[in-house]
VOBA-1610 file (N, C-alpha, C; in pm, whole numbers, padded with zeros to 5 digits, always signed):
BEGIN
Unk-09582-14327+00556Unk-09457-14401+00570Unk-09474-14540+00512Unk-09363-14597+00466Unk-09366-14731+00409Unk-09269-14819+00485Unk-09297-14950+00485Unk-09209-15041+00557Unk-09079-15059+00482Unk-08983-15115+00551Unk-08851-15132+00495Unk-08856-15216+00367Unk-08932-15323+00368Unk-08932-15414+00255Unk-09007-15360+00134Unk-09088-15257+00152Unk-09160-15200+00039Unk-09081-15092-00033Unk-08966-15054+00022Unk-08890-14944-00036Unk-08779-14999-00126Unk-08727-14912-00210Unk-08615-14950-00295Unk-08485-14936-00218Unk-08385-15013-00261Unk-08256-15005-00195Unk-08258-15056-00053Unk-08333-15166-00028Unk-08348-15218+00108Unk-08215-15251+00172Unk-08130-15324+00100Unk-08001-15363+00156Unk-07916-15242+00191Unk-07922-15139+00105Unk-07845-15018+00131Unk-07896-14949+00257Unk-08028-14946+00276Unk-08085-14881+00394Unk-08050-14957+00521Unk-08051-15090+00512Unk-08012-15169+00627Unk-07865-15144+00664Unk-07781-15142+00564Unk-07640-15117+00588Unk-07618-14980+00648Unk-07688-14880+00595Unk-07676-14744+00647Unk-07723-14739+00792Unk-07833-14811+00823Unk-07882-14812+00960Unk-07779-14872+01055Unk-07719-14984+01016Unk-07619-15047+01102Unk-07498-14956+01121Unk-07459-14886+01015Unk-07348-14792+01026Unk-07382-14679+01123Unk-07505-14629+01114Unk-07547-14522+01205Unk-07554-14571+01350Unk-07598-14695+01369Unk-07604-14750+01504Unk-07464-14763+01563Unk-07371-14811+01483Unk-07235-14828+01532Unk-07165-14694+01556Unk-07214-14589+01490Unk-07152-14457+01505Unk-07201-14383+01628Unk-07299-14439+01701Unk-07351-14372+01821Unk-07238-14355+01921Unk-07221-14232+01969Unk-07109-14202+02059Unk-07153-14170+02202Unk-07284-14167+02227Unk-07330-14134+02362Unk-07275-14236+02461Unk-07213-14187+02567Unk-07152-14277+02664Unk-07256-14337+02759Unk-07357-14258+02797Unk-07460-14307+02887Unk-07562-14390+02811Unk-07617-14489+02881Unk-07704-14585+02814Unk-07832-14522+02760Unk-07900-14437+02838Unk-08029-14385+02794Unk-08017-14300+02667Unk-07926-14201+02659Unk-07914-14126+02535Unk-07876-14213+02417Unk-07791-14313+02441Unk-07750-14403+02333Unk-07868-14482+02280Unk-07953-14532+02371Unk-08067-14612+02329Unk-08177-14525+02267Unk-08193-14401+02316Unk-08288-14309+02252Unk-08248-14284+02106Unk-08119-14259+02086Unk-08071-14234+01950Unk-08088-14358+01862Unk-08057-14476+01917Unk-08073-14600+01841Unk-08220-14623+01803Unk-08312-14595+01895Unk-08454-14613+01868Unk-08501-14525+01753Unk-08457-14401+01752Unk-08496-14308+01647Unk-08441-14352+01511Unk-08317-14398+01509Unk-08257-14446+01384Unk-08335-14565+01330Unk-08371-14658+01416Unk-08445-14777+01373Unk-08584-14739+01323Unk-08650-14646+01393Unk-08783-14602+01349Unk-08777-14538+01212Unk-08676-14456+01187Unk-08663-14391+01057Unk-08640-14494+00947Unk-08562-14596+00975Unk-08530-14697+00874Unk-08651-14782+00839Unk-08726-14823+00940Unk-08842-14908+00917Unk-08968-14829+00882Unk-08962-14698+00895Unk-09083-14618+00872Unk-09185-14642+00980Unk-09139-14676+01102Unk-09229-14711+01212Unk-09278-14586+01284Unk-09393-14599+01348Unk-09446-14488+01429Unk-09381-14483+01566Unk-09324-14595+01609Unk-09258-14596+01740Unk-09165-14715+01749Unk-09050-14694+01812Unk-08957-14803+01844Unk-08917-14786+01991Unk-08926-14896+02065Unk-08885-14897+02205Unk-08773-14997+02225Unk-08677-14961+02307Unk-08575-15054+02353Unk-08598-15071+02503Unk-08672-15177+02535Unk-08707-15204+02674Unk-08592-15279+02742Unk-08561-15238+02866Unk-08460-15305+02948Unk-08530-15357+03073Unk-08501-15480+03108Unk-08567-15542+03223Unk-08503-15495+03353Unk-08587-15449+03447Unk-08543-15409+03580Unk-08595-15513+03679Unk-08503-15597+03728Unk-08543-15708+03814Unk-08602-15660+03946Unk-08551-15545+03999Unk-08600-15498+04128Unk-08747-15463+04125Unk-08797-15424+04007Unk-08939-15389+03994Unk-09013-15490+03907Unk-08942-15593+03856Unk-09000-15692+03765Unk-09075-15622+03652Unk-09006-15525+03590Unk-09069-15437+03493Unk-08978-15415+03372Unk-09041-15407+03254Unk-08970-15364+03134Unk-08977-15213+03126Unk-08861-15148+03121Unk-08854-15002+03118Unk-08795-14959+02984Unk-08864-14870+02914Unk-08816-14822+02784Unk-08706-14719+02807Unk-08582-14765+02813Unk-08471-14671+02826Unk-08443-14601+02694Unk-08490-14658+02585Unk-08478-14595+02455Unk-08612-14591+02386Unk-08658-14473+02347Unk-08784-14457+02274Unk-08763-14357+02162Unk-08815-14389+02044Unk-08795-14302+01928Unk-08860-14166+01951Unk-08797-14064+01893Unk-08851-13928+01901Unk-08957-13912+01793Unk-09070-13972+01815Unk-09183-13968+01723Unk-09308-13932+01803Unk-09417-13887+01736Unk-09539-13853+01810Unk-09592-13968+01895Unk-09590-14091+01841Unk-09638-14204+01920Unk-09546-14231+02038Unk-09416-14211+02019Unk-09322-14229+02128Unk-09346-14128+02239Unk-09372-14002+02203Unk-09401-13900+02302Unk-09532-13930+02375Unk-09631-13979+02301Unk-09760-14011+02363Unk-09743-14127+02462Unk-09659-14221+02427Unk-09637-14334+02517Unk-09581-14287+02650Unk-09482-14196+02645Unk-09424-14144+02769Unk-09531-14070+02851Unk-09615-13993+02783Unk-09718-13917+02853Unk-09818-14009+02922Unk-09846-14124+02863Unk-09941-14219+02920Unk-09877-14313+03022Unk-09747-14306+03036Unk-09678-14393+03130Unk-09660-14535+03082Unk-09677-14557+02953Unk-09664-14691+02898Unk-09519-14727+02866Unk-09426-14637+02901Unk-09284-14670+02883Unk-09234-14760+02996Unk-09321-14791+03090Unk-09293-14889+03196Unk-09402-14994+03192Unk-09365-15119+03172Unk-09462-15227+03161Unk-09427-15340+03258Unk-09491-15344+03376Unk-09468-15454+03470Unk-09504-15587+03405Unk-09422-15688+03425Unk-09449-15818+03365Unk-09580-15875+03416Unk-09618-15838+03538Unk-09743-15889+03595Unk-09866-15840+03519Unk-09853-15731+03442Unk-09966-15679+03365Unk-09992-15759+03238Unk-09898-15846+03203Unk-09915-15923+03080Unk-09884-15840+02957Unk-09942-15879+02843Unk-09914-15810+02718Unk-09809-15884+02638Unk-09801-15851+02510Unk-09712-15925+02421Unk-09564-15896+02446Unk-09533-15775+02492Unk-09393-15744+02523Unk-09345-15832+02637Unk-09426-15843+02743Unk-09389-15927+02857Unk-09376-16072+02815Unk-09467-16121+02729Unk-09463-16260+02685Unk-09338-16289+02604Unk-09301-16199+02514Unk-09180-16220+02434Unk-09055-16220+02521Unk-09054-16132+02621Unk-08937-16127+02708Unk-08927-16255+02790Unk-09040-16301+02843Unk-09037-16421+02926Unk-08995-16544+02847Unk-09052-16560+02728Unk-09029-16683+02651Unk-08905-16676+02564Unk-08861-16554+02532Unk-08750-16538+02440Unk-08789-16558+02295Unk-08920-16561+02268Unk-08970-16584+02132Unk-09011-16453+02067Unk-08969-16427+01944Unk-09017-16308+01872Unk-09168-16317+01849Unk-09228-16201+01830Unk-09373-16196+01807Unk-09401-16084+01708Unk-09496-16107+01620Unk-09538-16000+01528Unk-09686-16017+01496Unk-09750-15906+01468Unk-09890-15907+01428Unk-09919-15784+01344Unk-10017-15796+01259Unk-10063-15681+01182Unk-10196-15630+01230Unk-10251-15696+01336Unk-10381-15657+01390Unk-10380-15671+01542Unk-10301-15586+01607Unk-10292-15589+01753Unk-10427-15562+01819Unk-10513-15488+01748Unk-10644-15456+01803Unk-10734-15580+01814Unk-10699-15687+01745Unk-10778-15809+01750Unk-10714-15915+01840Unk-10607-15877+01907Unk-10534-15969+01994Unk-10579-15949+02138Unk-10653-16045+02195Unk-10703-16028+02332Unk-10592-16026+02437Unk-10471-16072+02401Unk-10362-16077+02496Unk-10285-15944+02505Unk-10309-15854+02409Unk-10235-15728+02409Unk-10295-15630+02509Unk-10209-15547+02567Unk-10255-15445+02662Unk-10346-15346+02592Unk-10455-15311+02658Unk-10551-15218+02597Unk-10490-15078+02581Unk-10401-15041+02670Unk-10338-14911+02658Unk-10256-14899+02531Unk-10192-15009+02491Unk-10112-15010+02369Unk-10202-14996+02247Unk-10314-15068+02248Unk-10405-15070+02133Unk-10490-14944+02126Unk-10551-14909+02239Unk-10645-14797+02239Unk-10577-14663+02268Unk-10485-14663+02363Unk-10418-14538+02397Unk-10319-14491+02293Unk-10244-14587+02235Unk-10142-14552+02135Unk-10189-14575+01992Unk-10290-14658+01974Unk-10339-14686+01839Unk-10250-14781+01761Unk-10175-14867+01831Unk-10087-14963+01763Unk-10170-15069+01693Unk-10134-15097+01568Unk-10199-15205+01493Unk-10096-15310+01450Unk-09985-15268+01395Unk-09879-15362+01357Unk-09766-15353+01458Unk-09710-15471+01493Unk-09609-15476+01598Unk-09509-15587+01569Unk-09383-15558+01600Unk-09278-15661+01599Unk-09204-15654+01732Unk-09196-15767+01801Unk-09120-15778+01925Unk-09005-15875+01905Unk-08888-15839+01956Unk-08775-15932+01950Unk-08692-15916+02077Unk-08662-16028+02147Unk-08582-16019+02269Unk-08444-15958+02243Unk-08391-15892+02344Unk-08257-15833+02337Unk-08165-15909+02429Unk-08056-15960+02374Unk-07955-16028+02454Unk-07832-15940+02464Unk-07777-15932+02584Unk-07655-15856+02608Unk-07553-15949+02671Unk-07443-15970+02601Unk-07337-16058+02650Unk-07392-16196+02687Unk-07481-16247+02601Unk-07535-16382+02620Unk-07648-16394+02719Unk-07697-16282+02772Unk-07804-16284+02872Unk-07922-16202+02822Unk-08045-16257+02837Unk-08162-16182+02794Unk-08182-16065+02889Unk-08182-15945+02829Unk-08184-15824+02911Unk-08299-15732+02880Unk-08370-15756+02771Unk-08477-15665+02737Unk-08547-15705+02610Unk-08600-15606+02540Unk-08684-15633+02424Unk-08682-15511+02332Unk-08677-15537+02201Unk-08698-15430+02104Unk-08839-15443+02049Unk-08912-15333+02046Unk-09049-15333+01997Unk-09062-15226+01889Unk-09112-15266+01773Unk-09132-15176+01659Unk-09281-15173+01629Unk-09342-15053+01629Unk-09487-15040+01615Unk-09526-14949+01499Unk-09644-14977+01445Unk-09703-14890+01343Unk-09853-14879+01368Unk-09908-14764+01336Unk-10053-14745+01349Unk-10127-14805+01231Unk-10057-14849+01128Unk-10120-14907+01009Unk-10129-15059+01021Unk-10245-15118+00988Unk-10255-15265+00990Unk-10166-15328+00884Unk-10120-15449+00911Unk-10039-15527+00817Unk-09925-15445+00757Unk-09858-15370+00840Unk-09754-15280+00791Unk-09622-15352+00765Unk-09586-15445+00853Unk-09457-15512+00843Unk-09468-15643+00766Unk-09362-15678+00695Unk-09361-15799+00613Unk-09258-15899+00667Unk-09248-16011+00601Unk-09156-16115+00643Unk-09012-16063+00645Unk-08978-15985+00546Unk-08841-15933+00540Unk-08814-15837+00656Unk-08915-15760+00693Unk-08901-15673+00810Unk-08873-15756+00935Unk-08946-15866+00949Unk-08929-15950+01068Unk-08791-16016+01071Unk-08741-16052+00954Unk-08605-16107+00949Unk-08503-16000+00987Unk-08525-15878+00938Unk-08430-15769+00963Unk-08426-15730+01110Unk-08541-15735+01177Unk-08543-15689+01317Unk-08460-15781+01406Unk-08447-15908+01367Unk-08361-15999+01443Unk-08216-15955+01437Unk-08171-15915+01317Unk-08033-15866+01303Unk-08014-15736+01379Unk-08115-15649+01373Unk-08107-15521+01445Unk-08097-15545+01595Unk-08172-15643+01646Unk-08168-15672+01790Unk-08027-15712+01833Unk-07957-15785+01748Unk-07819-15825+01780Unk-07728-15703+01789Unk-07744-15610+01695Unk-07662-15489+01696Unk-07694-15402+01817Unk-07822-15392+01852Unk-07860-15312+01969Unk-07800-15374+02095Unk-07798-15508+02102Unk-07736-15574+02215Unk-07590-15534+02230Unk-07520-15520+02117Unk-07381-15477+02121Unk-07370-15333+02172Unk-07462-15246+02127Unk-07462-15107+02172Unk-07484-15099+02323Unk-07581-15177+02372Unk-07609-15178+02516Unk-07488-15228+02594Unk-07424-15332+02542Unk-07306-15387+02610Unk-07194-15283+02614Unk-07175-15214+02502Unk-07071-15111+02498Unk-07100-14999+02596Unk-07227-14954+02602Unk-07264-14847+02694Unk-07244-14890+02839Unk-07277-15014+02870Unk-07259-15063+03006Unk-07110-15070+03042Unk-07028-15112+02946Unk-06884-15118+02972Unk-06828-14979+02998Unk-06873-14879+02918Unk-06827-14742+02937Unk-06867-14691+03075Unk-06993-14717+03115Unk-07038-14673+03247Unk-06958-14742+03358Unk-06930-14871+03339Unk-06856-14946+03440Unk-06713-14891+03453Unk-06651-14863+03339Unk-06515-14809+03342Unk-06514-14671+03409Unk-06615-14589+03375Unk-06621-14454+03434Unk-06640-14462+03586Unk-06729-14551+03631Unk-06751-14565+03775Unk-06626-14616+03846Unk-06558-14710+03782Unk-06436-14763+03841Unk-06328-14656+03850Unk-06318-14574+03744Unk-06219-14466+03745Unk-06252-14365+03854Unk-06381-14334+03870Unk-06422-14239+03974Unk-06392-14296+04113Unk-06422-14425+04131Unk-06394-14487+04260Unk-06245-14491+04289Unk-06167-14523+04186Unk-06022-14527+04204Unk-05968-14388+04234Unk-06026-14285+04168Unk-05983-14148+04193Unk-06012-14104+04336Unk-06132-14143+04386Unk-06166-14108+04524Unk-06072-14177+04623Unk-06039-14303+04592Unk-05949-14376+04681Unk-05810-14312+04682Unk-05762-14274+04564Unk-05631-14212+04556Unk-05629-14077+04628Unk-05740-14001+04613Unk-05748-13872+04681Unk-05748-13891+04832Unk-05821-13994+04880Unk-05825-14021+05023Unk-05687-14061+05074Unk-05616-14142+04996Unk-05480-14182+05036Unk-05387-14061+05042Unk-05404-13968+04948Unk-05320-13849+04945Unk-05347-13762+05067Unk-05477-13745+05101Unk-05512-13664+05217Unk-05459-13727+05345Unk-05458-13860+05350Unk-05414-13931+05470Unk-05264-13917+05495Unk-05192-13857+05401Unk-05048-13838+05420Unk-05018-13733+05527Unk-05116-13650+05558Unk-05096-13552+05665Unk-05199-13578+05775Unk-05170-13530+05894Unk-05256-13556+06009Unk-05385-13473+05999Unk-05481-13509+06086Unk-05607-13435+06088Unk-05584-13287+06122Unk-05496-13260+06216Unk-05465-13121+06252Unk-05403-13048+06133Unk-05313-13116+06061Unk-05251-13054+05944Unk-05353-13031+05833Unk-05452-13117+05821Unk-05559-13094+05724Unk-05638-12968+05759Unk-05663-12949+05889Unk-05734-12829+05932Unk-05653-12704+05899Unk-05523-12711+05921Unk-05438-12596+05892Unk-05434-12570+05742Unk-05431-12676+05661Unk-05432-12660+05515Unk-05560-12589+05471Unk-05671-12623+05535Unk-05799-12557+05502Unk-05791-12408+05536Unk-05735-12375+05652Unk-05726-12235+05693Unk-05630-12158+05603Unk-05526-12224+05553Unk-05437-12158+05457Unk-05516-12128+05329Unk-05600-12224+05285Unk-05681-12201+05166Unk-05780-12088+05187Unk-05820-12065+05312Unk-05910-11954+05344Unk-05838-11820+05345Unk-05705-11824+05338Unk-05628-11700+05333Unk-05582-11650+05468Unk-05588-11733+05572Unk-05549-11690+05705Unk-05396-11688+05718Unk-05347-11593+05796Unk-05204-11585+05827Unk-05172-11685+05937Unk-05042-11705+05963Unk-05001-11795+06072Unk-05060-11751+06205Unk-05058-11620+06229Unk-05111-11569+06355Unk-05261-11597+06366Unk-05333-11577+06258Unk-05478-11602+06261Unk-05508-11751+06278Unk-05425-11836+06214Unk-05443-11979+06229Unk-05417-12020+06374Unk-05311-11963+06433Unk-05276-11995+06572Unk-05390-11957+06666Unk-05449-11839+06642Unk-05559-11795+06727Unk-05681-11886+06712Unk-05715-11921+06588Unk-05833-12003+06565Unk-05813-12146+06616Unk-05692-12201+06598Unk-05667-12341+06636Unk-05615-12354+06779Unk-05602-12240+06846Unk-05550-12238+06984Unk-05413-12305+06988Unk-05322-12254+06906Unk-05185-12303+06899Unk-05090-12184+06906Unk-04965-12211+06927Unk-04866-12105+06920Unk-04826-12086+06773Unk-04775-11968+06742Unk-04732-11941+06604Unk-04620-12037+06563Unk-04532-12072+06657Unk-04424-12164+06627Unk-04477-12303+06590Unk-04581-12348+06663Unk-04640-12479+06633Unk-04705-12479+06495Unk-04773-12369+06461Unk-04835-12357+06329Unk-04728-12363+06221Unk-04616-12292+06243Unk-04508-12292+06145Unk-04450-12433+06128Unk-04440-12507+06238Unk-04390-12645+06228Unk-04486-12733+06149Unk-04616-12716+06174Unk-04716-12794+06100Unk-04707-12764+05951Unk-04692-12637+05918Unk-04685-12599+05777Unk-04562-12659+05712Unk-04451-12658+05784Unk-04328-12718+05732Unk-04346-12868+05707Unk-04416-12933+05799Unk-04441-13077+05782Unk-04534-13105+05664Unk-04633-13017+05646Unk-04724-13032+05533Unk-04647-13022+05402Unk-04564-12921+05391Unk-04484-12901+05270Unk-04396-13023+05242Unk-04335-13075+05349Unk-04243-13188+05331Unk-04318-13315+05292Unk-04430-13343+05361Unk-04503-13468+05337Unk-04571-13470+05199Unk-04613-13352+05154Unk-04682-13345+05025Unk-04590-13305+04911Unk-04462-13284+04945Unk-04363-13244+04844Unk-04405-13115+04774Unk-04447-13017+04855Unk-04487-12887+04805Unk-04382-12783+04846Unk-04394-12662+04789Unk-04289-12563+04817Unk-04344-12429+04863Unk-04477-12412+04873Unk-04530-12281+04913Unk-04669-12295+04974Unk-04709-12190+05045Unk-04843-12187+05102Unk-04948-12189+04991Unk-04919-12123+04880Unk-05014-12122+04768Unk-05042-12264+04718Unk-04935-12343+04710Unk-04952-12482+04667Unk-05034-12561+04768Unk-05018-12531+04895Unk-05100-12598+04997Unk-05247-12563+04976Unk-05275-12435+04949Unk-05413-12392+04926Unk-05474-12462+04806Unk-05396-12469+04697Unk-05445-12537+04576Unk-05469-12685+04605Unk-05378-12747+04679Unk-05391-12889+04714Unk-05519-12912+04794Unk-05548-12824+04889Unk-05667-12839+04973Unk-05795-12834+04888Unk-05796-12746+04787Unk-05912-12736+04699Unk-05924-12860+04611Unk-05812-12901+04552Unk-05813-13015+04459Unk-05854-13144+04527Unk-05827-13156+04656Unk-05858-13280+04727Unk-05986-13270+04810Unk-06065-13168+04782Unk-06198-13159+04841Unk-06203-13115+04986Unk-06092-13067+05040Unk-06095-13019+05178Unk-06157-12881+05190Unk-06148-12805+05081Unk-06197-12667+05086Unk-06251-12628+04950Unk-06362-12555+04948Unk-06414-12501+04823Unk-06436-12352+04842Unk-06439-12278+04732Unk-06439-12132+04738Unk-06562-12075+04806Unk-06675-12148+04801Unk-06798-12096+04862Unk-06820-12151+05002Unk-06719-12217+05059Unk-06735-12280+05189Unk-06761-12177+05298Unk-06689-12063+05292Unk-06707-11961+05396Unk-06847-11904+05391Unk-06902-11887+05271Unk-07038-11835+05257Unk-07137-11932+05318Unk-07119-12063+05291Unk-07208-12164+05348Unk-07201-12164+05498Unk-07078-12151+05553Unk-07065-12152+05699Unk-07134-12032+05761Unk-07120-11915+05696Unk-07186-11794+05749Unk-07337-11809+05746Unk-07390-11867+05636Unk-07534-11886+05627Unk-07583-11983+05733Unk-07502-12089+05757Unk-07539-12186+05858Unk-07542-12127+05997Unk-07443-12036+06024Unk-07440-11972+06154Unk-07558-11877+06172
//
């Protein structure tokens, strides 16, 4: 493999990489960052690219995105995709200081983690902090097993790439936030809908979904058939429904009853 600056059509390759990064459609952060890491590794001819995200609860850099390369797979196997800041190393230093770092001889750097040098065989490295919405959130690390692999132009390019990755991370976080908010709003709306009928009426709706007749419902709920009929009439009126079938569907849609519920109850008994 050759570095970005040693190849022909450098500007075209950079533009193509940015286009591919912007075209990432994965909604969840981890798949999006995995895909971004692989695209960056292919463009730079790197043996591994990591997109580390800082987890404050563990004070650790976690590689949520790692290129699908042999060195990337080896890193996961060795557990080096998690790097506690307390362990030191150049990734931790770049994240703490916000300063980019590069070397062509990581094996001669006493500050580098031995697992990175000896376990992965990294020789050339570029680190650049990742900012998301104006806040330092992680680090991009580009590695090669070849000494002196990256050049000045590569180091300039990785700064631009870090900015684009920050945008991807921000977009993924916004998508996740919107999805969670929609789910929470949906649960609240469903709860409000269920609350339109009484607890007893909810029980009767469940028994209708189970296929019980009025007489069977009366026997199970210890009610008269007339009382059951009144409850059903009230359910229809309050929910603006017109049939028992619609009540059954409503009970399923709002989580009161599921098709395998009777099987679970029998197994529990």
